[in-house]
Biopython code that builds the backbone (N, CA, C, O; Angstrom):
import numpy as np
from Bio.PDB.StructureBuilder import StructureBuilder

atoms = [
    (1, "UNK", "N", (0.834, -1.196, 0.000)),
    (1, "UNK", "CA", (0.000, 0.000, 0.000)),
    (1, "UNK", "C", (0.873, 1.251, 0.000)),
    (1, "UNK", "O", (1.957, 1.271, 0.583)),
    (2, "UNK", "N", (0.384, 2.279, -0.657)),
    (2, "UNK", "CA", (1.127, 3.534, -0.639)),
    (2, "UNK", "C", (0.850, 4.289, 0.667)),
    (2, "UNK", "O", (-0.056, 3.939, 1.424)),
    (3, "UNK", "N", (1.637, 5.312, 0.907)),
    (3, "UNK", "CA", (1.560, 6.033, 2.189)),
    (3, "UNK", "C", (0.198, 6.686, 2.405)),
    (3, "UNK", "O", (-0.321, 6.676, 3.522)),
    (4, "UNK", "N", (-0.381, 7.250, 1.357)),
    (4, "UNK", "CA", (-1.681, 7.915, 1.499)),
    (4, "UNK", "C", (-2.752, 6.908, 1.916)),
    (4, "UNK", "O", (-3.597, 7.217, 2.757)),
    (5, "UNK", "N", (-2.725, 5.730, 1.348)),
    (5, "UNK", "CA", (-3.682, 4.681, 1.707)),
    (5, "UNK", "C", (-3.468, 4.239, 3.154)),
    (5, "UNK", "O", (-4.429, 4.051, 3.901)),
    (6, "UNK", "N", (-2.204, 4.074, 3.544)),
    (6, "UNK", "CA", (-1.891, 3.703, 4.929)),
    (6, "UNK", "C", (-2.354, 4.789, 5.899)),
    (6, "UNK", "O", (-2.857, 4.492, 6.982)),
    (7, "UNK", "N", (-2.178, 6.052, 5.498)),
    (7, "UNK", "CA", (-2.618, 7.174, 6.323)),
    (7, "UNK", "C", (-4.137, 7.153, 6.487)),
    (7, "UNK", "O", (-4.645, 7.301, 7.599)),
    (8, "UNK", "N", (-4.852, 6.973, 5.397)),
    (8, "UNK", "CA", (-6.317, 6.930, 5.456)),
    (8, "UNK", "C", (-6.792, 5.777, 6.332)),
    (8, "UNK", "O", (-7.774, 5.915, 7.063)),
    (9, "UNK", "N", (-6.103, 4.644, 6.262)),
    (9, "UNK", "CA", (-6.448, 3.504, 7.125)),
    (9, "UNK", "C", (-6.181, 3.848, 8.587)),
    (9, "UNK", "O", (-6.974, 3.503, 9.463)),
    (10, "UNK", "N", (-5.065, 4.528, 8.850)),
    (10, "UNK", "CA", (-4.743, 4.930, 10.227)),
    (10, "UNK", "C", (-5.784, 5.905, 10.765)),
    (10, "UNK", "O", (-6.152, 5.830, 11.937)),
    (11, "UNK", "N", (-6.262, 6.816, 9.924)),
    (11, "UNK", "CA", (-7.312, 7.750, 10.345)),
    (11, "UNK", "C", (-8.558, 6.964, 10.741)),
    (11, "UNK", "O", (-9.172, 7.243, 11.771)),
    (12, "UNK", "N", (-8.925, 5.995, 9.932)),
    (12, "UNK", "CA", (-10.085, 5.148, 10.247)),
    (12, "UNK", "C", (-9.838, 4.349, 11.529)),
    (12, "UNK", "O", (-10.713, 4.259, 12.390)),
    (13, "UNK", "N", (-8.647, 3.774, 11.646)),
    (13, "UNK", "CA", (-8.303, 2.975, 12.830)),
    (13, "UNK", "C", (-8.277, 3.821, 14.100)),
    (13, "UNK", "O", (-8.552, 3.313, 15.187)),
    (14, "UNK", "N", (-7.952, 5.099, 13.972)),
    (14, "UNK", "CA", (-7.862, 5.969, 15.154)),
    (14, "UNK", "C", (-9.216, 6.149, 15.830)),
    (14, "UNK", "O", (-9.291, 6.510, 17.005)),
    (15, "UNK", "N", (-10.274, 5.898, 15.086)),
    (15, "UNK", "CA", (-11.623, 6.042, 15.649)),
    (15, "UNK", "C", (-12.047, 4.800, 16.432)),
    (15, "UNK", "O", (-13.092, 4.794, 17.084)),
    (16, "UNK", "N", (-11.223, 3.746, 16.362)),
    (16, "UNK", "CA", (-11.566, 2.485, 17.021)),
    (16, "UNK", "C", (-10.432, 1.984, 17.913)),
    (16, "UNK", "O", (-10.203, 0.778, 18.015)),
    (17, "UNK", "N", (-9.737, 2.894, 18.546)),
    (17, "UNK", "CA", (-8.648, 2.504, 19.442)),
    (17, "UNK", "C", (-9.198, 1.766, 20.651)),
    (17, "UNK", "O", (-10.335, 2.009, 21.057)),
    (18, "UNK", "N", (-8.405, 0.862, 21.236)),
    (18, "UNK", "CA", (-8.885, 0.084, 22.382)),
    (18, "UNK", "C", (-9.223, 0.943, 23.605)),
    (18, "UNK", "O", (-10.078, 0.570, 24.408)),
    (19, "UNK", "N", (-8.559, 2.082, 23.746)),
    (19, "UNK", "CA", (-8.882, 2.987, 24.857)),
    (19, "UNK", "C", (-8.685, 4.424, 24.380)),
    (19, "UNK", "O", (-7.929, 4.688, 23.445)),
    (20, "UNK", "N", (-9.374, 5.336, 25.038)),
    (20, "UNK", "CA", (-9.285, 6.751, 24.658)),
    (20, "UNK", "C", (-7.927, 7.300, 25.091)),
    (20, "UNK", "O", (-7.564, 7.212, 26.264)),
    (21, "UNK", "N", (-7.181, 7.864, 24.146)),
    (21, "UNK", "CA", (-5.885, 8.457, 24.498)),
    (21, "UNK", "C", (-6.065, 9.683, 25.395)),
    (21, "UNK", "O", (-7.136, 10.289, 25.421)),
    (22, "UNK", "N", (-5.018, 10.039, 26.125)),
    (22, "UNK", "CA", (-5.096, 11.239, 26.952)),
    (22, "UNK", "C", (-5.050, 12.479, 26.050)),
    (22, "UNK", "O", (-4.811, 12.384, 24.846)),
    (23, "UNK", "N", (-5.283, 13.632, 26.660)),
    (23, "UNK", "CA", (-5.375, 14.873, 25.883)),
    (23, "UNK", "C", (-4.100, 15.191, 25.117)),
    (23, "UNK", "O", (-4.166, 15.716, 24.006)),
    (24, "UNK", "N", (-2.949, 14.884, 25.684)),
    (24, "UNK", "CA", (-1.679, 15.144, 25.006)),
    (24, "UNK", "C", (-1.580, 14.350, 23.701)),
    (24, "UNK", "O", (-1.166, 14.880, 22.669)),
    (25, "UNK", "N", (-1.962, 13.088, 23.762)),
    (25, "UNK", "CA", (-1.930, 12.235, 22.570)),
    (25, "UNK", "C", (-2.988, 12.693, 21.563)),
    (25, "UNK", "O", (-2.735, 12.706, 20.358)),
    (26, "UNK", "N", (-4.168, 13.067, 22.055)),
    (26, "UNK", "CA", (-5.209, 13.559, 21.151)),
    (26, "UNK", "C", (-4.747, 14.806, 20.405)),
    (26, "UNK", "O", (-5.011, 14.952, 19.212)),
    (27, "UNK", "N", (-4.059, 15.705, 21.107)),
    (27, "UNK", "CA", (-3.517, 16.895, 20.455)),
    (27, "UNK", "C", (-2.460, 16.513, 19.417)),
    (27, "UNK", "O", (-2.387, 17.111, 18.343)),
    (28, "UNK", "N", (-1.655, 15.528, 19.744)),
    (28, "UNK", "CA", (-0.623, 15.055, 18.805)),
    (28, "UNK", "C", (-1.280, 14.487, 17.540)),
    (28, "UNK", "O", (-0.853, 14.786, 16.425)),
    (29, "UNK", "N", (-2.321, 13.666, 17.725)),
    (29, "UNK", "CA", (-3.044, 13.117, 16.580)),
    (29, "UNK", "C", (-3.652, 14.237, 15.739)),
    (29, "UNK", "O", (-3.545, 14.234, 14.512)),
    (30, "UNK", "N", (-4.285, 15.188, 16.408)),
    (30, "UNK", "CA", (-4.907, 16.315, 15.716)),
    (30, "UNK", "C", (-3.877, 17.090, 14.900)),
    (30, "UNK", "O", (-4.081, 17.353, 13.715)),
    (31, "UNK", "N", (-2.780, 17.447, 15.540)),
    (31, "UNK", "CA", (-1.791, 18.282, 14.854)),
    (31, "UNK", "C", (-1.130, 17.536, 13.696)),
    (31, "UNK", "O", (-0.880, 18.125, 12.645)),
    (32, "UNK", "N", (-0.849, 16.262, 13.877)),
    (32, "UNK", "CA", (-0.266, 15.477, 12.781)),
    (32, "UNK", "C", (-1.252, 15.352, 11.619)),
    (32, "UNK", "O", (-0.867, 15.442, 10.453)),
    (33, "UNK", "N", (-2.526, 15.142, 11.951)),
    (33, "UNK", "CA", (-3.553, 15.049, 10.911)),
    (33, "UNK", "C", (-3.629, 16.356, 10.123)),
    (33, "UNK", "O", (-3.640, 16.340, 8.892)),
    (34, "UNK", "N", (-3.681, 17.486, 10.828)),
    (34, "UNK", "CA", (-3.777, 18.783, 10.168)),
    (34, "UNK", "C", (-2.541, 19.051, 9.306)),
    (34, "UNK", "O", (-2.656, 19.548, 8.185)),
    (35, "UNK", "N", (-1.373, 18.724, 9.827)),
    (35, "UNK", "CA", (-0.133, 18.946, 9.065)),
    (35, "UNK", "C", (-0.116, 18.057, 7.827)),
    (35, "UNK", "O", (0.321, 18.484, 6.759)),
    (36, "UNK", "N", (-0.591, 16.822, 7.970)),
    (36, "UNK", "CA", (-0.595, 15.883, 6.851)),
    (36, "UNK", "C", (-1.622, 16.261, 5.790)),
    (36, "UNK", "O", (-1.397, 16.022, 4.604)),
    (37, "UNK", "N", (-2.736, 16.842, 6.194)),
    (37, "UNK", "CA", (-3.797, 17.133, 5.232)),
    (37, "UNK", "C", (-3.795, 18.571, 4.730)),
    (37, "UNK", "O", (-4.308, 18.842, 3.644)),
    (38, "UNK", "N", (-3.224, 19.507, 5.505)),
    (38, "UNK", "CA", (-3.261, 20.914, 5.112)),
    (38, "UNK", "C", (-1.883, 21.569, 5.036)),
    (38, "UNK", "O", (-1.753, 22.663, 4.487)),
    (39, "UNK", "N", (-0.866, 20.924, 5.573)),
    (39, "UNK", "CA", (0.471, 21.517, 5.580)),
    (39, "UNK", "C", (0.605, 22.504, 6.735)),
    (39, "UNK", "O", (-0.127, 22.429, 7.722)),
    (40, "UNK", "N", (1.552, 23.430, 6.595)),
    (40, "UNK", "CA", (1.801, 24.397, 7.666)),
    (40, "UNK", "C", (0.552, 25.213, 7.994)),
    (40, "UNK", "O", (-0.240, 25.553, 7.115)),
    (41, "UNK", "N", (0.400, 25.513, 9.268)),
    (41, "UNK", "CA", (-0.745, 26.290, 9.737)),
    (41, "UNK", "C", (-0.768, 27.646, 9.029)),
    (41, "UNK", "O", (0.268, 28.283, 8.838)),
    (42, "UNK", "N", (-1.960, 28.066, 8.652)),
    (42, "UNK", "CA", (-2.087, 29.289, 7.871)),
    (42, "UNK", "C", (-3.214, 30.190, 8.386)),
    (42, "UNK", "O", (-3.816, 30.944, 7.621)),
    (43, "UNK", "N", (-3.487, 30.104, 9.677)),
    (43, "UNK", "CA", (-4.527, 30.926, 10.279)),
    (43, "UNK", "C", (-3.946, 31.734, 11.429)),
    (43, "UNK", "O", (-2.870, 31.431, 11.944)),
    (44, "UNK", "N", (-4.668, 32.749, 11.812)),
    (44, "UNK", "CA", (-4.260, 33.547, 12.964)),
    (44, "UNK", "C", (-4.544, 32.769, 14.238)),
    (44, "UNK", "O", (-5.480, 31.970, 14.278)),
    (45, "UNK", "N", (-3.752, 32.990, 15.277)),
    (45, "UNK", "CA", (-4.003, 32.286, 16.537)),
    (45, "UNK", "C", (-5.332, 32.725, 17.159)),
    (45, "UNK", "O", (-5.731, 33.883, 17.034)),
    (46, "UNK", "N", (-6.009, 31.794, 17.827)),
    (46, "UNK", "CA", (-7.253, 32.150, 18.504)),
    (46, "UNK", "C", (-6.970, 33.026, 19.723)),
    (46, "UNK", "O", (-5.822, 33.192, 20.135)),
    (47, "UNK", "N", (-8.028, 33.575, 20.283)),
    (47, "UNK", "CA", (-7.891, 34.430, 21.454)),
    (47, "UNK", "C", (-7.323, 33.697, 22.655)),
    (47, "UNK", "O", (-7.370, 32.470, 22.741)),
    (48, "UNK", "N", (-6.791, 34.475, 23.571)),
    (48, "UNK", "CA", (-6.151, 33.941, 24.765)),
    (48, "UNK", "C", (-7.055, 33.043, 25.601)),
    (48, "UNK", "O", (-6.590, 32.079, 26.209)),
    (49, "UNK", "N", (-8.344, 33.360, 25.629)),
    (49, "UNK", "CA", (-9.262, 32.627, 26.495)),
    (49, "UNK", "C", (-10.005, 31.506, 25.779)),
    (49, "UNK", "O", (-10.908, 30.891, 26.347)),
    (50, "UNK", "N", (-9.631, 31.246, 24.557)),
    (50, "UNK", "CA", (-10.173, 30.099, 23.827)),
    (50, "UNK", "C", (-9.185, 28.948, 24.021)),
    (50, "UNK", "O", (-8.385, 28.635, 23.139)),
    (51, "UNK", "N", (-9.263, 28.337, 25.186)),
    (51, "UNK", "CA", (-8.227, 27.398, 25.626)),
    (51, "UNK", "C", (-8.065, 26.179, 24.722)),
    (51, "UNK", "O", (-6.941, 25.818, 24.374)),
    (52, "UNK", "N", (-9.161, 25.544, 24.341)),
    (52, "UNK", "CA", (-9.068, 24.343, 23.507)),
    (52, "UNK", "C", (-8.546, 24.706, 22.123)),
    (52, "UNK", "O", (-7.650, 24.050, 21.593)),
    (53, "UNK", "N", (-9.116, 25.754, 21.548)),
    (53, "UNK", "CA", (-8.674, 26.180, 20.221)),
    (53, "UNK", "C", (-7.199, 26.585, 20.246)),
    (53, "UNK", "O", (-6.455, 26.314, 19.303)),
    (54, "UNK", "N", (-6.791, 27.229, 21.324)),
    (54, "UNK", "CA", (-5.395, 27.664, 21.437)),
    (54, "UNK", "C", (-4.462, 26.460, 21.564)),
    (54, "UNK", "O", (-3.382, 26.452, 20.974)),
    (55, "UNK", "N", (-4.868, 25.446, 22.326)),
    (55, "UNK", "CA", (-4.045, 24.242, 22.471)),
    (55, "UNK", "C", (-3.879, 23.547, 21.122)),
    (55, "UNK", "O", (-2.787, 23.088, 20.783)),
    (56, "UNK", "N", (-4.964, 23.471, 20.357)),
    (56, "UNK", "CA", (-4.899, 22.853, 19.035)),
    (56, "UNK", "C", (-3.992, 23.667, 18.107)),
    (56, "UNK", "O", (-3.164, 23.107, 17.389)),
    (57, "UNK", "N", (-4.156, 24.971, 18.131)),
    (57, "UNK", "CA", (-3.333, 25.856, 17.313)),
    (57, "UNK", "C", (-1.847, 25.676, 17.645)),
    (57, "UNK", "O", (-1.015, 25.508, 16.753)),
    (58, "UNK", "N", (-1.534, 25.713, 18.931)),
    (58, "UNK", "CA", (-0.135, 25.593, 19.359)),
    (58, "UNK", "C", (0.467, 24.252, 18.952)),
    (58, "UNK", "O", (1.611, 24.188, 18.504)),
    (59, "UNK", "N", (-0.313, 23.178, 19.112)),
    (59, "UNK", "CA", (0.182, 21.842, 18.753)),
    (59, "UNK", "C", (0.484, 21.763, 17.255)),
    (59, "UNK", "O", (1.510, 21.217, 16.850)),
    (60, "UNK", "N", (-0.410, 22.309, 16.443)),
    (60, "UNK", "CA", (-0.202, 22.295, 14.992)),
    (60, "UNK", "C", (0.956, 23.217, 14.618)),
    (60, "UNK", "O", (1.773, 22.877, 13.762)),
    (61, "UNK", "N", (1.026, 24.369, 15.252)),
    (61, "UNK", "CA", (2.088, 25.333, 14.948)),
    (61, "UNK", "C", (3.477, 24.747, 15.208)),
    (61, "UNK", "O", (4.428, 25.076, 14.498)),
    (62, "UNK", "N", (3.602, 23.892, 16.207)),
    (62, "UNK", "CA", (4.893, 23.260, 16.518)),
    (62, "UNK", "C", (5.399, 22.379, 15.371)),
    (62, "UNK", "O", (6.595, 22.101, 15.277)),
    (63, "UNK", "N", (4.497, 21.949, 14.512)),
    (63, "UNK", "CA", (4.877, 21.080, 13.397)),
    (63, "UNK", "C", (5.243, 21.856, 12.134)),
    (63, "UNK", "O", (5.532, 21.254, 11.100)),
    (64, "UNK", "N", (5.232, 23.172, 12.209)),
    (64, "UNK", "CA", (5.543, 23.999, 11.044)),
    (64, "UNK", "C", (6.877, 23.555, 10.445)),
    (64, "UNK", "O", (7.875, 23.411, 11.152)),
    (65, "UNK", "N", (6.873, 23.343, 9.135)),
    (65, "UNK", "CA", (8.072, 22.898, 8.445)),
    (65, "UNK", "C", (8.148, 21.392, 8.263)),
    (65, "UNK", "O", (8.965, 20.904, 7.483)),
    (66, "UNK", "N", (7.303, 20.646, 8.976)),
    (66, "UNK", "CA", (7.261, 19.189, 8.813)),
    (66, "UNK", "C", (6.593, 18.878, 7.476)),
    (66, "UNK", "O", (5.540, 19.435, 7.164)),
    (67, "UNK", "N", (7.192, 18.002, 6.695)),
    (67, "UNK", "CA", (6.608, 17.675, 5.393)),
    (67, "UNK", "C", (5.311, 16.889, 5.577)),
    (67, "UNK", "O", (5.095, 16.248, 6.606)),
    (68, "UNK", "N", (4.470, 16.950, 4.573)),
    (68, "UNK", "CA", (3.217, 16.195, 4.582)),
    (68, "UNK", "C", (3.516, 14.710, 4.756)),
    (68, "UNK", "O", (2.849, 14.022, 5.529)),
    (69, "UNK", "N", (4.515, 14.226, 4.040)),
    (69, "UNK", "CA", (4.854, 12.799, 4.096)),
    (69, "UNK", "C", (5.324, 12.392, 5.496)),
    (69, "UNK", "O", (4.943, 11.336, 6.002)),
    (70, "UNK", "N", (6.144, 13.227, 6.111)),
    (70, "UNK", "CA", (6.637, 12.925, 7.454)),
    (70, "UNK", "C", (5.494, 12.952, 8.466)),
    (70, "UNK", "O", (5.427, 12.097, 9.349)),
    (71, "UNK", "N", (4.598, 13.927, 8.340)),
    (71, "UNK", "CA", (3.445, 14.006, 9.244)),
    (71, "UNK", "C", (2.556, 12.770, 9.079)),
    (71, "UNK", "O", (2.070, 12.213, 10.064)),
    (72, "UNK", "N", (2.349, 12.351, 7.842)),
    (72, "UNK", "CA", (1.550, 11.139, 7.600)),
    (72, "UNK", "C", (2.194, 9.937, 8.276)),
    (72, "UNK", "O", (1.514, 9.164, 8.950)),
    (73, "UNK", "N", (3.514, 9.776, 8.097)),
    (73, "UNK", "CA", (4.208, 8.630, 8.673)),
    (73, "UNK", "C", (4.155, 8.659, 10.194)),
    (73, "UNK", "O", (3.940, 7.623, 10.824)),
    (74, "UNK", "N", (4.346, 9.824, 10.789)),
    (74, "UNK", "CA", (4.267, 9.934, 12.246)),
    (74, "UNK", "C", (2.862, 9.582, 12.739)),
    (74, "UNK", "O", (2.713, 8.928, 13.772)),
    (75, "UNK", "N", (1.849, 10.006, 12.016)),
    (75, "UNK", "CA", (0.460, 9.685, 12.375)),
    (75, "UNK", "C", (0.239, 8.176, 12.297)),
    (75, "UNK", "O", (-0.309, 7.568, 13.217)),
    (76, "UNK", "N", (0.674, 7.581, 11.185)),
    (76, "UNK", "CA", (0.542, 6.124, 11.003)),
    (76, "UNK", "C", (1.223, 5.384, 12.149)),
    (76, "UNK", "O", (0.645, 4.462, 12.725)),
    (77, "UNK", "N", (2.444, 5.783, 12.479)),
    (77, "UNK", "CA", (3.208, 5.122, 13.540)),
    (77, "UNK", "C", (2.532, 5.284, 14.903)),
    (77, "UNK", "O", (2.483, 4.334, 15.685)),
    (78, "UNK", "N", (2.010, 6.480, 15.192)),
    (78, "UNK", "CA", (1.368, 6.730, 16.473)),
    (78, "UNK", "C", (0.092, 5.910, 16.619)),
    (78, "UNK", "O", (-0.157, 5.340, 17.681)),
    (79, "UNK", "N", (-0.709, 5.842, 15.576)),
    (79, "UNK", "CA", (-1.945, 5.049, 15.640)),
    (79, "UNK", "C", (-1.610, 3.572, 15.799)),
    (79, "UNK", "O", (-2.285, 2.864, 16.546)),
    (80, "UNK", "N", (-0.590, 3.102, 15.115)),
    (80, "UNK", "CA", (-0.177, 1.707, 15.249)),
    (80, "UNK", "C", (0.239, 1.411, 16.679)),
    (80, "UNK", "O", (-0.118, 0.373, 17.235)),
    (81, "UNK", "N", (1.000, 2.332, 17.274)),
    (81, "UNK", "CA", (1.430, 2.174, 18.672)),
    (81, "UNK", "C", (0.223, 2.170, 19.619)),
    (81, "UNK", "O", (0.148, 1.344, 20.528)),
    (82, "UNK", "N", (-0.698, 3.075, 19.406)),
    (82, "UNK", "CA", (-1.884, 3.158, 20.271)),
    (82, "UNK", "C", (-2.800, 1.946, 20.094)),
    (82, "UNK", "O", (-3.475, 1.531, 21.036)),
    (83, "UNK", "N", (-2.821, 1.388, 18.899)),
    (83, "UNK", "CA", (-3.679, 0.236, 18.618)),
    (83, "UNK", "C", (-3.224, -1.015, 19.359)),
    (83, "UNK", "O", (-4.026, -1.909, 19.632)),
    (84, "UNK", "N", (-1.928, -1.075, 19.685)),
    (84, "UNK", "CA", (-1.410, -2.260, 20.361)),
    (84, "UNK", "C", (-1.489, -2.143, 21.888)),
    (84, "UNK", "O", (-1.316, -3.131, 22.601)),
    (85, "UNK", "N", (-1.752, -0.924, 22.382)),
    (85, "UNK", "CA", (-1.865, -0.738, 23.835)),
    (85, "UNK", "C", (-3.244, -1.156, 24.299)),
    (85, "UNK", "O", (-4.234, -0.981, 23.589)),
    (86, "UNK", "N", (-3.294, -1.693, 25.458)),
    (86, "UNK", "CA", (-4.586, -2.129, 26.027)),
    (86, "UNK", "C", (-4.968, -1.235, 27.165)),
    (86, "UNK", "O", (-6.018, -1.430, 27.778)),
]
sb = StructureBuilder()
sb.init_structure("model")
sb.init_model(0)
sb.init_chain("A")
sb.init_seg("    ")
for serial, (resi, resn, name, xyz) in enumerate(atoms, 1):
    if name == "N":
        sb.init_residue(resn, " ", resi, " ")
    sb.init_atom(name, np.array(xyz, "f"), 0.0, 1.0, " ", f" {name:<3s}", serial, name[0])
structure = sb.get_structure()
């Protein structure tokens, strides 16, 4: 399978993990997904008191410069790791 197909499978698999990941891992999944599907963040940061939106923004912003392919691979690897945890 090519990387895009593996990525799409990992996205599907992420919805059926054996247990709900903690918030840090969820942010990592979110930011890797956004980087893989949209590339570098291209929006203004949310307001200071929009805590969830700001956390998501910051997590994605940290990946600036990461290639789409690398973000896809990191996402695939993370979902595979989470899928094996009980």
